[in-house]
C-alpha angles and dihedrals in degrees: 000000000000125000094250093056092045090051091048091052090049089051092051090049093048091051092049099048096083090050091050091047090053097040117013096199121136095212092051091048092051092048090052093048091047091051088052091053095254109140142155120002091353090060091049091050092047089049090053090054096045098044097033092231137128129264097267095053092045091049090051091052090049095046096045097048111107091223090059095055094106092052092047091048091051091049092049093047091048093049092048091051091047092050091049091050091056090066089057095062 
C-alpha cells in the first residue's frame, strides 16, 4: 500500500475516533466512514484502527452494517460468478 493511501486511512480513522468514543456502535461507525467516502478495504482498515480490533472483527462490522449491504451484495455476486466460472475451465 502506498504512503498516500495509508495516510488517507489514518485520516479517516482519526476523524472517526470521537464518534466511536461517544457511541461504540459498528453500524454507526460504518455509516460515518461511508459518508466520508471511506469504502471497501480502506473502511475495514480504518475500523481496525478506530476500534483496536483485528481484521476478522473489523470485516464483520463492515459486512453486517446496513449501509454496506450494496457492497456486500456486489461482493457475493462477484464471488458466485467467479466460482461458477471455475467450473467452465
